[in-house]
Backbone as CSV, one residue per row, in Angstrom:
resi,resn,N_x,N_y,N_z,CA_x,CA_y,CA_z,C_x,C_y,C_z
1,MET,47.727,25.108,7.830,47.202,26.443,7.619,46.375,26.914,8.799
2,GLY,45.481,26.098,9.345,44.631,26.508,10.451,43.181,26.512,10.050
3,SER,42.332,26.588,11.046,40.900,26.545,10.769,40.333,27.949,10.669
4,SER,39.213,28.053,9.984,38.513,29.330,9.850,37.357,29.341,10.826
5,LEU,37.286,30.373,11.610,36.207,30.510,12.571,35.664,31.927,12.508
6,PRO,34.350,32.091,12.558,33.816,33.449,12.591,33.824,33.983,14.018
7,VAL,34.003,35.268,14.171,33.820,35.960,15.436,32.758,37.013,15.177
8,ALA,32.304,37.691,16.205,31.210,38.639,16.007,31.556,40.012,16.550
9,LEU,31.065,41.039,15.882,31.104,42.421,16.338,29.669,42.897,16.207
10,GLY,29.016,43.042,17.355,27.580,43.303,17.310,26.896,42.045,16.801
11,THR,26.045,42.195,15.823,25.376,41.028,15.240,26.081,40.569,13.975
12,ARG,27.176,41.242,13.606,27.898,40.925,12.378,28.968,39.885,12.637
13,ARG,29.121,38.967,11.704,30.144,37.931,11.802,31.379,38.368,11.028
14,ILE,32.520,38.135,11.631,33.788,38.477,11.013,34.575,37.179,10.846
15,ARG,34.834,36.844,9.591,35.578,35.618,9.331,37.022,35.786,9.777
16,ARG,37.589,34.700,10.277,38.987,34.719,10.674,39.602,33.372,10.377
17,LYS,40.927,33.366,10.324,41.646,32.135,10.017,42.979,32.138,10.743
18,ARG,43.313,31.004,11.300,44.620,30.842,11.936,45.619,30.551,10.824
19,HIS,46.640,31.402,10.699,47.621,31.267,9.626,48.993,31.637,10.180
20,GLU,49.942,30.733,10.030,51.312,30.944,10.501,51.349,31.396,11.958
21,GLY,50.541,30.742,12.792,50.554,30.991,14.229,49.797,32.210,14.706
22,GLU,49.109,32.926,13.809,48.356,34.120,14.198,46.946,34.063,13.640
23,TRP,46.029,34.779,14.312,44.687,34.939,13.771,44.711,36.071,12.760
24,TRP,44.098,35.825,11.596,43.940,36.823,10.545,42.443,37.045,10.358
25,PHE,42.031,38.296,10.244,40.622,38.668,10.188,40.284,39.260,8.821
26,ALA,39.109,38.907,8.284,38.657,39.414,6.981,38.357,40.904,7.099
27,VAL,39.100,41.714,6.358,38.978,43.166,6.451,37.596,43.627,5.995
28,GLU,37.060,43.026,4.944,35.746,43.470,4.463,34.662,43.204,5.500
29,ASP,34.771,42.117,6.243,33.799,41.830,7.301,33.933,42.847,8.436
30,LEU,35.177,43.135,8.809,35.438,44.097,9.874,34.904,45.480,9.496
31,CYS,35.207,45.931,8.281,34.739,47.249,7.829,33.211,47.303,7.753
32,GLY,32.591,46.254,7.261,31.134,46.214,7.193,30.509,46.319,8.572
33,ALA,31.114,45.617,9.547,30.584,45.648,10.915,30.804,47.011,11.556
34,LEU,32.003,47.570,11.403,32.298,48.861,12.018,31.474,49.990,11.409
35,MET,31.178,49.887,10.113,30.445,50.949,9.421,28.973,50.610,9.255
36,ASP,28.561,49.471,9.818,27.175,49.008,9.752,26.655,49.040,8.315
37,SER,27.430,48.421,7.416,27.091,48.412,5.995,26.945,46.977,5.497
38,PRO,25.985,46.732,4.631,25.852,45.388,4.062,26.958,45.075,3.049
39,ASP,27.661,46.092,2.569,28.724,45.890,1.589,30.071,46.263,2.192
40,GLY,30.597,45.357,3.012,31.876,45.584,3.666,33.026,45.718,2.685
41,ALA,32.944,45.014,1.549,34.016,45.096,0.551,34.109,46.513,-0.009
42,GLU,32.973,47.143,-0.288,32.983,48.521,-0.795,33.508,49.478,0.275
43,CYS,33.107,49.269,1.534,33.625,50.100,2.632,35.143,49.992,2.711
44,TRP,35.675,48.782,2.568,37.115,48.570,2.622,37.812,49.259,1.444
45,ARG,37.227,49.168,0.250,37.831,49.840,-0.911,37.916,51.351,-0.680
46,LYS,36.834,51.949,-0.172,36.820,53.397,0.083,37.825,53.772,1.169
47,LEU,37.864,52.984,2.243,38.794,53.259,3.329,40.241,53.126,2.852
48,LYS,40.497,52.105,2.041,41.846,51.890,1.520,42.293,53.079,0.656
49,ARG,41.389,53.593,-0.180,41.719,54.763,-1.014,42.016,55.983,-0.142
50,ARG,41.188,56.205,0.857,41.393,57.353,1.751,42.714,57.228,2.494
51,LEU,43.007,56.031,3.000,44.256,55.824,3.729,45.472,55.990,2.815
52,ALA,45.340,55.553,1.565,46.446,55.709,0.608,46.740,57.192,0.387
53,LYS,45.692,58.015,0.287,45.881,59.463,0.122,46.581,60.075,1.332
54,GLU,46.344,59.474,2.499,46.970,59.966,3.732,48.378,59.402,3.919
55,GLY,48.813,58.532,2.997,50.156,57.971,3.067,50.269,56.685,3.862
56,CYS,49.156,56.105,4.237,49.163,54.852,5.004,49.289,53.664,4.056
57,GLU,50.140,52.734,4.389,50.349,51.525,3.577,49.760,50.310,4.277
58,PHE,48.619,49.849,3.819,48.052,48.630,4.379,48.585,47.392,3.666
59,GLY,49.290,47.601,2.551,49.825,46.477,1.796,50.757,45.600,2.613
60,THR,51.459,46.189,3.559,52.373,45.403,4.383,51.643,44.637,5.478
61,LEU,50.426,45.059,5.806,49.663,44.377,6.853,48.681,43.350,6.303
62,CYS,48.260,43.512,5.071,47.237,42.643,4.478,47.852,41.418,3.818
63,GLN,47.118,40.344,3.897,47.486,39.131,3.179,46.200,38.499,2.675
64,SER,46.239,38.011,1.449,45.073,37.359,0.865,45.036,35.906,1.319
65,LEU,43.926,35.527,1.962,43.756,34.161,2.457,42.423,33.602,1.980
66,ALA,42.350,32.294,1.829,41.099,31.639,1.426,40.203,31.483,2.658
67,LEU,39.025,32.074,2.567,38.021,31.974,3.633,36.702,31.538,3.017
68,PRO,35.839,30.903,3.818,34.554,30.483,3.259,33.652,31.673,2.944
69,ALA,33.049,31.646,1.762,32.080,32.660,1.357,30.699,32.242,1.862
70,ALA,29.713,33.111,1.658,28.350,32.828,2.112,27.806,31.533,1.516
71,ASP,28.224,31.210,0.286,27.734,29.989,-0.364,28.553,28.749,0.010
72,GLY,29.531,28.917,0.913,30.319,27.784,1.369,31.586,27.527,0.571
73,THR,31.749,28.189,-0.555,32.956,28.001,-1.356,34.095,28.834,-0.775
74,ALA,35.334,28.468,-1.106,36.495,29.232,-0.658,36.628,30.487,-1.507
75,GLN,36.986,31.578,-0.862,37.116,32.867,-1.529,38.383,33.532,-1.006
76,GLN,39.200,34.108,-1.902,40.386,34.844,-1.482,39.941,36.200,-0.934
77,VAL,40.335,36.486,0.294,39.892,37.692,0.986,41.108,38.358,1.629
78,GLU,41.155,39.688,1.559,42.222,40.410,2.249,41.989,40.305,3.748
79,CYS,43.053,39.937,4.453,42.977,39.745,5.898,44.099,40.501,6.588
80,VAL,43.883,40.819,7.868,44.898,41.482,8.683,44.984,40.783,10.031
81,THR,46.143,40.944,10.670,46.314,40.441,12.036,45.655,41.428,12.991
82,LEU,45.764,41.161,14.266,45.180,42.048,15.264,45.754,43.460,15.168
83,GLU,47.017,43.588,14.835,47.616,44.916,14.634,46.870,45.679,13.545
84,GLY,46.569,45.011,12.444,45.817,45.639,11.365,44.404,45.999,11.782
85,VAL,43.775,45.134,12.593,42.437,45.436,13.106,42.478,46.740,13.887
86,PHE,43.470,46.891,14.764,43.580,48.115,15.553,43.778,49.333,14.654
87,ARG,44.605,49.206,13.632,44.839,50.335,12.724,43.563,50.700,11.968
88,ILE,42.795,49.713,11.565,41.537,49.995,10.860,40.549,50.683,11.797
89,VAL,40.411,50.166,13.008,39.481,50.755,13.966,39.859,52.207,14.246
90,GLN,41.150,52.491,14.335,41.599,53.865,14.572,41.226,54.785,13.415
91,SER,41.079,54.234,12.226,40.824,55.038,11.026,39.345,55.252,10.743
92,VAL,38.486,54.596,11.486,37.047,54.648,11.223,36.367,55.524,12.269
93,ALA,35.534,56.451,11.827,34.810,57.341,12.733,33.319,57.028,12.657
94,THR,32.907,56.005,13.379,31.488,55.658,13.483,31.185,55.351,14.944
95,PRO,29.917,55.385,15.348,29.592,55.035,16.735,30.085,53.642,17.126
96,ARG,29.988,52.667,16.234,30.473,51.317,16.556,31.970,51.327,16.819
97,ALA,32.708,52.030,15.995,34.160,52.091,16.178,34.499,52.837,17.462
98,GLU,33.731,53.872,17.799,34.008,54.637,19.013,33.835,53.771,20.256
99,VAL,32.802,52.945,20.303,32.602,52.036,21.435,33.798,51.094,21.545
100,PHE,34.223,50.548,20.417,35.349,49.631,20.396,36.628,50.341,20.826
101,LYS,36.849,51.578,20.391,38.043,52.339,20.769,38.078,52.596,22.271
102,ARG,36.942,52.996,22.845,36.890,53.242,24.296,37.175,51.965,25.064
103,TRP,36.611,50.851,24.583,36.841,49.569,25.238,38.328,49.220,25.191
104,LEU,38.973,49.388,24.039,40.398,49.100,23.910,41.231,49.989,24.834
105,ALA,40.858,51.263,24.935,41.587,52.181,25.804,41.493,51.738,27.260
106,GLU,40.307,51.340,27.689,40.132,50.863,29.061,40.915,49.584,29.306
107,VAL,40.887,48.672,28.349,41.625,47.418,28.479,43.117,47.716,28.614
108,GLY,43.606,48.653,27.826,45.018,49.002,27.874,45.421,49.706,29.152
109,ARG,44.482,50.440,29.748,44.769,51.215,30.959,44.688,50.391,32.230
110,GLY,43.726,49.514,32.317,43.420,48.862,33.585,44.051,47.505,33.759
111,GLY,43.853,46.986,34.945,44.198,45.602,35.217,45.654,45.311,35.475
112,LYS,46.502,46.329,35.720,47.913,46.030,35.972,48.168,45.973,37.463
113,LYS,48.811,44.931,37.910,49.171,44.779,39.314,50.571,45.332,39.528
114,PRO,50.898,45.699,40.753,52.262,46.126,41.025,53.242,45.029,40.617
115,GLN,54.366,45.411,40.113,55.426,44.514,39.657,54.971,43.590,38.542
116,GLY,53.853,43.920,37.868,53.418,43.157,36.707,52.868,41.777,37.005
117,ILE,52.516,41.478,38.255,52.004,40.156,38.605,50.521,40.102,38.283
118,LYS,50.117,39.089,37.554,48.707,38.923,37.206,48.354,37.452,37.377
119,THR,47.355,37.183,38.194,46.955,35.801,38.434,45.904,35.374,37.423
120,ASP,45.610,34.074,37.421,44.562,33.559,36.558,43.226,34.229,36.871
121,LEU,42.929,34.422,38.152,41.664,35.061,38.521,41.627,36.519,38.074
122,ASP,42.766,37.215,38.133,42.800,38.584,37.613,42.399,38.594,36.144
123,SER,42.925,37.635,35.396,42.596,37.545,33.971,41.118,37.267,33.774
124,VAL,40.554,36.385,34.593,39.135,36.046,34.477,38.274,37.275,34.762
125,PHE,38.575,38.006,35.826,37.784,39.190,36.156,37.955,40.275,35.093
126,SER,39.157,40.403,34.565,39.396,41.369,33.500,38.573,41.012,32.258
127,MET,38.586,39.733,31.892,37.808,39.287,30.725,36.317,39.471,30.973
128,LEU,35.861,39.226,32.203,34.450,39.428,32.525,34.066,40.887,32.316
129,GLY,34.878,41.812,32.828,34.589,43.235,32.661,34.574,43.654,31.200
130,GLU,35.555,43.157,30.432,35.641,43.497,29.016,34.453,42.946,28.243
131,THR,34.118,41.683,28.512,33.000,41.050,27.814,31.686,41.727,28.185
132,ALA,31.518,42.040,29.458,30.296,42.728,29.890,30.166,44.080,29.189
133,ALA,31.276,44.820,29.072,31.237,46.130,28.407,30.818,45.994,26.951
134,VAL,31.368,45.008,26.272,31.021,44.801,24.866,29.544,44.432,24.733
135,GLU,29.063,43.527,25.596,27.661,43.110,25.521,26.711,44.264,25.855
136,ILE,27.093,45.080,26.829,26.263,46.238,27.180,26.204,47.204,26.003
137,ALA,27.357,47.487,25.410,27.380,48.382,24.243,26.570,47.797,23.107
138,ARG,26.681,46.488,22.888,25.928,45.826,21.817,24.429,45.901,22.087
139,SER,24.023,45.722,23.342,22.591,45.750,23.663,21.987,47.132,23.440
140,ARG,22.825,48.143,23.539,22.358,49.511,23.309,22.331,49.838,21.825
141,ASP,22.879,48.941,21.024,22.890,49.103,19.567,23.519,50.438,19.163
142,ASP,24.507,50.879,19.968,25.260,52.102,19.693,24.404,53.368,19.669
143,ARG,23.163,53.277,20.113,22.332,54.479,20.154,22.761,55.372,21.309
144,GLU,23.244,54.746,22.376,23.718,55.511,23.525,25.231,55.517,23.466
145,ASN,25.789,56.546,22.943,27.236,56.646,22.776,27.805,57.472,23.923
146,ASP,27.548,57.036,25.188,27.904,57.856,26.338,29.092,57.332,27.130
147,GLY,29.701,56.233,26.715,30.895,55.732,27.390,30.640,54.996,28.679
148,ASN,29.385,54.747,29.028,29.089,54.065,30.282,29.293,52.560,30.225
149,ALA,29.371,51.986,29.046,29.478,50.526,28.926,30.744,50.004,29.601
150,VAL,31.861,50.678,29.411,33.120,50.230,30.021,33.030,50.346,31.532
151,ARG,32.489,51.460,32.015,32.349,51.645,33.463,31.444,50.572,34.058
152,LYS,30.337,50.275,33.392,29.423,49.238,33.873,30.099,47.870,33.873
153,GLY,30.868,47.579,32.819,31.597,46.310,32.763,32.568,46.172,33.919
154,ASP,33.283,47.266,34.229,34.210,47.260,35.365,33.470,47.028,36.684
155,GLU,32.292,47.641,36.828,31.489,47.459,38.042,31.051,46.005,38.188
156,ILE,30.661,45.384,37.096,30.238,43.981,37.133,31.397,43.089,37.564
157,ALA,32.581,43.327,36.980,33.758,42.525,37.337,34.138,42.745,38.801
158,ALA,34.089,44.004,39.262,34.425,44.297,40.662,33.436,43.623,41.608
159,GLY,32.156,43.623,41.219,31.148,42.953,42.050,31.374,41.452,42.131
160,ALA,31.755,40.850,41.014,32.034,39.414,41.009,33.241,39.100,41.890
161,ARG,34.275,39.945,41.820,35.465,39.755,42.657,35.085,39.835,44.142
162,LYS,34.292,40.851,44.510,33.880,41.011,45.908,33.054,39.824,46.385
163,LEU,32.185,39.318,45.527,31.369,38.161,45.884,32.250,36.942,46.154
164,LEU,33.243,36.710,45.323,34.152,35.580,45.533,34.968,35.773,46.802
165,GLU,35.477,36.991,47.019,36.246,37.254,48.233,35.395,37.035,49.475
166,SER,34.122,37.426,49.406,33.205,37.205,50.525,33.014,35.711,50.779
167,GLU,32.866,34.950,49.702,32.697,33.502,49.824,33.942,32.842,50.420
168,LEU,35.095,33.386,50.108,36.362,32.854,50.649,36.655,33.383,52.042
169,GLN,35.760,34.177,52.588,35.845,34.733,53.937,37.169,35.426,54.199
170,GLY,37.515,36.332,53.274,38.684,37.177,53.481,40.008,36.563,53.085
171,LYS,40.033,35.309,52.670,41.282,34.713,52.230,41.711,35.361,50.925
172,ALA,43.002,35.493,50.742,43.520,36.160,49.554,43.208,35.344,48.311
173,LEU,42.887,36.044,47.226,42.698,35.394,45.938,44.062,35.109,45.331
174,ILE,44.326,33.851,45.047,45.590,33.497,44.399,45.305,32.664,43.180
175,SER,46.271,32.611,42.310,46.062,31.859,41.067,46.284,30.392,41.323
176,GLY,45.674,29.588,40.467,45.818,28.141,40.570,46.762,27.587,39.544
177,ASN,47.896,28.270,39.319,48.843,27.810,38.315,49.169,26.410,38.621
């Protein structure tokens, strides 16, 4: 089945489980984090009703999986794959979701090399920029919804790349496959 590991969005933990070769995420945890609510299950119920009225079917994306509850016991929880996470984030209009949406848009736009070649170092710098953007947005606690977190993350990654290139004295950065 796979192990259950929590991930975080802001200070909120989102339970996840590896199942049939994919990560599945607890929808109630995700909704609670995106909507900054202590009752993620209620947020998910309301969102599910609204989406049903709009004709969206989450039934095909959700699967009930056993995840650890706060008391340590196993609990059946509706979960979605990363595709479902993206669909939920698209459906939520909160400052937390907006930061996440901008970050996803930047990730999708940037980092492509000509002819699709991407080295290990390209991936590392890309992950550094993405992680920095998320941490910057988290440190602002979504009070500053100005879109600068992604730009700052990109600047940090670019600075790290330049520092490494300087250390290599102009030698080309290549992957260590």
